[in-house]
N, C-alpha and C positions, 0 to 999 in steps of 0.2 A: 504494500498500500505507498510507503514511502517515497518508492523509488517511482512507480504512476503520481505521485502528489508531486514530483521533482519536476518530472517532464511533464505534467500542465502547466509547473509553472514558466517552464524553456518556454513552451508552445507561447503561452499567454506574452510572453517577452517578444520571443522574436515575431509574433500578431504584431505587435506594439511598433515595429521598427519598419513595420511592413506598407500601416496601412498608416504611418505617418503620427501617430498621437503620442510617440516618444522620440525624442531631439537624438540627434546623433552628433554627439561630439566629444572631447577630447575627454573629458574630466565628469563624464557619464558612466557610469558602475552596473555591469550586467549583472555581473555573477563575482563577491567579496567573499573568499575566504579566511578566520581567521585563526587564531591561538597562538599557542606558546610554546617554549622548549622544540622538544623532538619534534611534538604536534605540527610545529610550524615549520618546521623544515619540511616533512612528508606532505603538508599542502603547499606549500613554495615550489615543490616536486609537480603536484596535480596539477597548478595553474599555469604552470611549463607548457607541460604538453598541452592543453588544452587550448592556452597562446597560440602555440606552434600549429595548430588543426585549424584553429581558428580566429585568424590575424585582424579581424575587423570586430571582432567582438571587447568591448570595454570590463578585463579580466583583474583584479585586485587579489594579491595575498599579503594582508594587514596582519602584524603582529596583535595582539589584547591588547597589549600593555598600549601602546599606541593610539587603539583608538580611545581607550579611556581616558587617553592625556586631552585627545582630540574633543571627545564629544562627551562624555564623562563628568564636567565641572564647570562648573559659571566663564571662568579663564581659561579660555583651553591652553595648551602646555604646546610648544612649538617642537615638531621634531627634528632638531637638530640634524643633519646630515641625510636626512631623508624628502624626496621629494610629495610629502604629505602635510594636508592644510583641508582646516574647514571651506576653503572653496576650490582645491584640486580633486574632493569626492563628494559629486553631485549623487546623493544618497535615494533617490527617487524610487522606494520601492523595489530594491533591487534583489539576488537570490543570496540570500546569507545561506553560507554553512559554516559552523563550527567544528575545528574538529577537537578533541581533549579526550584521551586515553583512560582519566579517571574521572571525568565529566564532573567533578565537582573543585577544579582549580580557578582558582580566585580572579581572575582577569575575566579568560573565558565564560564563569558564571556570572558574569558583573555583566561581558558585553551578551547576554543571552535576554536581560530582563533592559539592559539600556538602547538596542538593535531594534525592540521592539517599535518604538517610535517613530522609528527611523523604514521600515520593510513587514508585510505580513509574511513572506517567503523564508523562512529560518529553520533551518533544518542545525542537525547536530551528528558529528560520526564518534560515537562513543562505543565504550567496553559491552556496557548491557542496557537494556531496556533501563531498569529502574536509576538513574542517576541524578543529581540535583537543577544539571542544566536539561534533560527532559523533562523534571519535574514544572521545569518554568516553562520547556517549551509548549507542556500539553494546555496547560492552562492558558495560553491564548487562545483568542477568540475566536469561534469559526462562523463563519453562514450560516444557514439554512441548506444549502447545495451545497454544503463542502463536509459532508455527514461521516466520510471518510477518510480528513486528515490526517494524515500523519507525519512526523515531523523528526523521525529518529532512526538513525543508524546505528547498528549494532554488530559489532566485529564479534561476540558472543566470547569475549577472553576472559569474563567473571569480571570483578569487582577490582577495579585497580586504584592503588588509597593517593596514586601522584604521574606524574608525568612521566613512568622510565623507560628507558631506553631496553626494550627485552624484544618478546614476541609478539606484544600487544603494538607494537613499531611495524615491523611484517605484517601484521592481521588488519591495521590498519592502513597501507601503503595496495596491499592487495583489495580489501572493500575501494577505497579510494578508484583503482583502476576499473573494480564494475561499473563505479558510477560516472564514472569518464566514461566508457562504450554507451550506457545506456542514455545519454546526453549528448552524443554523438548521434547514436542513431535515430532519436528525436528529433535533429536539425537535417543530417543527412535525406531524411525521407519527405521531407518539402522543395522541392526546386528553389521555393519564394526564399525560405529558411538559409537556405546554399547560401544565395547569390546576398544576402544582407550580414551576413558574418565572412565573408571570401575562405568558405570548405576551403579547405586543400584535401583534407581526408575524405577515400572513396569507404565504397563498403566492401571491396577488396581487403582492403587495410586494415577493416576492423574484421574480417573473416579470420584473418593473419593471427590478429591481438586476440582473438578469441581461442584462435588453434592452442599457440603460444600459452596462453593463459587455461587450459586445459591441461597441457603437455606438462605444463608446472606442476601438478601434484602428483606427475609418477616419476618428473628427477627427482619430487623431493622424497619419495617412497625411497627410491634406488640410493639417497646420498645416506637416510639415516638408516635403511636397510628392516623398516617395519613399514606396511603398505596403510593405507586411512582407517583400518576399521582396529590396526595395534596388533594383529597379526606379524611375526617374524617371520623373514622372505627367507629362503631357501640360500646355501650357499651362493650358488651363479645371482640372483640377483644383488649379492648383498656385495658384489666383486667394486659396484664405485664406492661404497661407506669403507670396503677394507683399502682400499688405492688410498683415499685422504685419509684414511687413518695416520698409512703408511709415511704417506706427505707431512702426514702434523708431526709423526716421532721425531723426521730428520728433522725439518723444522724446528721444535720445541728443544734437539740436538744443539744447532745452529745459536738458538737464545740461552740455553742456560751455559755454553758453554765460559764464556766468562766470568759466574759468580761461582760453578765449579772448580774453575783455574785459578779462583783468588781464595776458596776455601782451602785448595791444596796446598797454597804459597800457607797463607798464614798457620797449619799444619804443622807446614817443615819447618818454618823459624820458629813455632814453637817448641816444638821440637829439641832442635837440632841447636837452637840456642839453650833451654833447659839443659840439655845431657854435655853443652860445648864441647857437642864432635859432629862437626859438618861430614856431608853426605863421602866427600873423598878424601877430607882427611881422615874420618872415623876407618873407612875401609882399606887405608893404607896402613894406619897401626894397628889394622886388625893382620893386613898381610905381612906384620912384623916390619914394616921400613920405619926405621927412628934415626937416618940421619938429617942434621939441622936444616941440609938444606934445599933437600926434600920436601918438608914442612912447609916452605916457602913457597913452591910449587904449588903444592897441594890447599895451600889455603888460599893463592889466589887466583887457582881454579873454581875454590869453593865460593868468593866473592864472584866472578863472575854468572854461576851459577845464581847467587842472589840477583844479580840483576838483570836476571833475565826470565828469571823463575817464570813469571806468568805466562810468558811464549813458550817457556820450555811445559808447565802445565796445558798447556791450551794444544802443542805439538804428540800430546800422550795422550788423550782427551782422543783427537782428532786419527790418532792411531788403532785407539783401542777400539772404538766407535764404526771404523773403515769407514770413514768422511777424505774427503781429499787433503793434504798437507797443504798446500798449495795458496788454497785460499787467503785472503786478505783477513787480516785480526782488526777486525773494524765493528762498526757498532751497525745492527741489524735492525733494517726496513723493512714494512709491510707496504707495499705500494698497490694501491686500491683505485685501479681506472677502468674509468667509462667508456666501450669500446665505439659504441657512437659517437664518440668524442675522437677518438682516436680516428674517423673516419675521417676526418672531415682537414684539408689542408691549411687553413687556418689555425688548426692546434698542431702544426709542428715544433712550436717551443715548448707544449707539454710532453712531447713525445721523448725531445732530443735531454728535458732534464728528467723523465723514465728512463732512456736506457742509462745518463750519467748515474745516477741513484742505484741502480742496478750494477752498474758495474763497480759502483765502491764499494757494495756489502753482499754478503753472500745469501742472497735472498729470493724468492720467489714471487713473481708480478702475480698478483690477485686483479680477476677483471670479475667487476660487477656488474652483471646484466640486468637490466634493466627493463620494463614489460612492452614500456613505449622508447 
């Protein structure tokens, strides 16, 4: 019902552009998405994808705190460093989507009450149906023609006390992908709506996106080794999981080698200094070498061992673990790159930087695949 209500609001908004009842200018806002912290970051990705598909639509992703500063008090607080002001946002009944994992964070909750004076088309994306923001939106006035009005999109993640960066973020991203598809289907189904929004997305694109969306479930099953019903998969189906775990083991050895080397160095220093017998000097003394000139040589060698002790311990660890000895002994980096960015020529700088970081560390280039 919520999706149907959202589609109805989108159609009414598009009809306003077609018949001229809604002015077409830069300060107009068609869809406003707001939130804070991780919720805002996911919302910004959603608006970016939507704007790329419908370049003539006026879409905004704004922090809930900034909205409260602009509209929530008698003396408006300017958003320094951001092109936002009361005149820059013409809030004439826009479609508003509030994104909040917990459904009770202060600023999105306050906006759910504040924005009711600007729009009657307010929705929330949250973790469950019964939240504080959901309660605010359910209390909104609905006319008699709108008996099935619903305003709550739920990820069904359960109670979330804050805006955590956990599986709820993934669930929110997935739900916003479905909302994105629904908005696209609503607009491209009418040629006039396509024209006024400058639509560049096609039905073929949506079919591809939906196929990727469904295949994503199968890919997740292979990654975790458990199907959607919670049943553990057989050995052949767990090949991807085992490969990822093996890669994780290698990566963890790279990450922890410095810490292990320092622990080994500290242990060596404590033991040899406490006993008064460094490694080479102790071996020579145990072998019966008592010449005074030999002690100077053994102590010199032991001094070199103390100087290069961390590097020596790293080489010992790599030899024992079967890893390449000639890798650089530097910091470890995880480079997260979007393949869609790498596909464009104007992103050559990012490519060069990533290659440089890859060359400076023993790391793996992990690519983050997005739905759009």
